[in-house]
C-alpha positions, 0 to 999 in steps of 0.5 A, spaced: 502 935 578 505 938 573 505 946 572 505 948 564 511 952 562 510 959 559 504 961 562 503 968 561 509 969 556 510 964 551 516 959 550 520 961 544 526 956 544 528 950 542 527 943 546 530 937 543 527 931 546 532 927 543 527 921 542 526 921 550 519 920 553 515 924 558 510 919 562 505 920 567 505 928 566 498 930 570 495 937 570 490 938 575 486 945 573 484 947 580 491 946 582 494 950 577 489 956 578 490 956 585 498 957 583 496 962 577 490 965 575 492 968 569 494 961 565 489 960 560 493 955 556 494 948 558 499 942 556 507 941 557 508 947 554 502 953 556 504 957 550 509 956 544 511 962 541 514 965 535 520 961 533 519 955 538 522 949 535 519 942 539 522 936 536 523 928 538 519 928 544 514 923 546 508 924 551 505 918 554 500 916 559 499 923 561 492 927 563 490 934 563 484 934 568 479 940 567 473 937 570 475 941 577 477 947 574 470 949 572 467 948 579 471 954 582 465 959 582 469 966 581 472 963 575 469 966 569 473 969 563 473 971 556 479 969 554 479 962 550 482 956 553 486 951 550 489 944 552 493 939 548 498 934 551 504 938 548 502 945 548 495 949 549 497 954 544 502 955 538 504 960 534 509 961 529 512 955 532 515 948 529 513 941 531 517 935 529 517 928 530 513 928 536 507 924 539 502 924 545 498 918 548 493 920 554 487 923 556 484 930 556 478 931 561 473 937 560 467 939 564 463 944 560 458 946 566 460 954 565 455 957 560 459 960 553 466 958 556 470 956 549 475 950 549 479 948 544 482 941 545 487 937 541 491 931 542 498 934 541 496 942 540 489 945 543 490 951 538 494 954 533 494 962 531 490 964 525 496 969 523 502 966 525 501 959 523 505 953 525 509 947 521 508 940 524 511 934 521 511 927 523 507 927 529 501 924 531 496 923 537 492 918 540 488 921 546 482 920 549 477 926 550 472 926 555 467 932 556 461 934 559 457 938 554 451 939 559 452 947 559 452 952 553 459 950 551 463 952 545 467 946 544 472 945 538 477 940 537 478 933 538 484 931 533 491 932 532 490 940 533 484 942 536 483 949 532 488 949 526 489 955 522 488 954 515 495 957 514 498 952 518 502 946 515 501 939 517 505 933 513 506 926 514 
C-alpha cells in the first residue's frame, strides 16, 4: 500500500516526473488511518501547497480504496476529505503535463461526511488557486450513496476554485 506524502503538512517543492509513469499505486484508507489518524487528503501527494510544481508525470492502473475506511467506528471528523490520484488537495500549486488512469472507490455510509473526489485532484483551494495545463484523467469512480453524503466532484478536479486556471 502507498502512504500519501505530506499528510499533515503540504509538499511545496518541485517534482518532475521526466515523462515517467507510476503504475499500480494502491492506497487503502484503513491502512493509512491505522498509521496516521490525521490524514484527510488522499493521493500520490496528500497536499500540494503554495509554490508546489508537479510536471511530466503519469499515474496508471492505480486505486484509492476508501470503502473500508468508513467502517472504522470511531472515525467521525469535521474536516473535509478529498481524494485524487495525483493529490487530494492543492493550493497555490502548478500542475503541468500530468495524467491519471485508475479507480477511486468511496463508501458513503457515514452521515453527512463530505467528500471531494476528482480524477487528478480532489479539491483546490478557493483563495490560493491552482494552475493546471495539458493534463487529463480517465478515472472510474465508484460510490455508495446510501447514507447522507455530501459528495462533489467526479472530473479532472473534484471541487475547483473559480479562480483556478485550467488550459488545454
